[in-house]
C-alpha positions, 0 to 999 in steps of 0.5 A, a space after each residue: 204593630 206587636 212584637 215578641 218579649 220572651 213569652 209575652 207581648 208587648 204593644 210598640 207605639 207607631 210612631 206615626 200615631 203621635 203625630 208630627 214632632 216639634 223641630 229642635 230650635 238650636 236657638 231658642 234652647 241657646 237663650 233658655 241655656 243663658 236665662 237660666 244661668 243668668 239666674 240671680 247675676 248682677 250686671 257685672 256677673 253678667 258682663 263676666 259671663 260674657 267675656 267668657 262665652 266670647 272666649 269659648 266661642 274664638 276658641 272652638 272655632 278651631 274645630 269643625 265640630 264647633 260649626 254645627 252648634 254656631 247659631 246656638 252659640 250666635 245666640 247664646 252671645 246675643 242673650 249674654 249682651 241683651 242680658 248685660 244690657 238689661 242689667 245695666 240698667 236695672 243691676 240685678 239681680 237678673 230674673 227671667 219673670 221680671 224679662 218683658 223679652 222673656 214673658 213676651 216670649 213665653 206669651 206668644 208661645 202659649 198663643 201658638 200651642 193654643 192655635 195648633 191644638 185648635 186647629 187640631 181639633 177641629 181637624 179631629 171633628 172634620 175627620 169624625 165628620 167624614 167619617 159619619 158621612 161615609 157611614 151613611 152613604 154606606 147605608 144609602 141613608 145620606 139623603 135623609 140627613 140634615 147637612 149641619 156646619 162644616 159638612 163643606 169641610 167634611 166633604 174636601 176631608 172625604 175626597 181628600 180620602 179618595 185621591 181628590 176624586 170628585 164625591 158626586 153623592 155628597 155633591 149632590 147631597 149638599 146641592 140639594 140641600 143648599 137648594 132647597 135651605 135644608 139643614 145649616 142652610 136654612 139660616 142666609 149667613 151660611 148659604 153666603 158662606 157656602 159660596 167660599 166653602 162649596 165649588 163652582 159645580 155645587 154652586 151651579 148645581 144648587 142654584 139651577 135646582 132652585 130656578 128649576 123648582 121655581 120654574 116648576 112649583 112642586 117639582 122634587 129635586 130627586 126628579 133632576 138629575 139631569 141639573 147635576 151633570 150639567 153643573 159638572 160638564 159646565 159650571 159656568 154655563 149653568 151659572 148663566 142658565 140659571 141667570 137668564 131662568 131666574 130673569 125670566 121669573 122675575 119678568 114673569 113670562 117663564 119661557 
């Protein structure tokens, strides 16, 4: 979005592009404030700071606006008590860097931040792959593309963008690749993982294609468009049909 500022046009950042903001935690702010003030204190000084904080909390109860800060106030009092108990053992001076509780919290926060960043990077990769698959389908070259790890998630992203409308061409592409062991589906582990990543109609479609191509050696999956329609209509029935065909093939009597 742009606005006019005199003779110049300046760019105003779009708030939606900045991502979700971390919610404010009054209790965390209160604990951090206490730790900064307590740095360098002895046990006696921490005990006096707790007494002062308790007095302030008692006096502030008379004011309605103080109720908005109740969670921060409670956290501050609890932190002063904890630091006082810690210094009763160590004597002081207090240093947050030597406080095991503080260091554990910082480590947990760092791990959580790293996990969030990893999730964001993964989401960005899925979105980029979904854009690529969309471009391939628009050019009519999706069927010539080898699927790769993560395409199941890209399929779900395309479906989400379409308002949960099923993407029959993408589903058929994945089913064909799974049945023919193409792309990353050459790996048995990837085929096994697909059972928990792809929707039942896609899995049923792939299984039926695999059975039919065994029944009619040399058959091209492009000659079996009815398999996709059957799987979409009743994936459970297609599963039963596939099991029947597989038993027949195993027995050596394809009827």
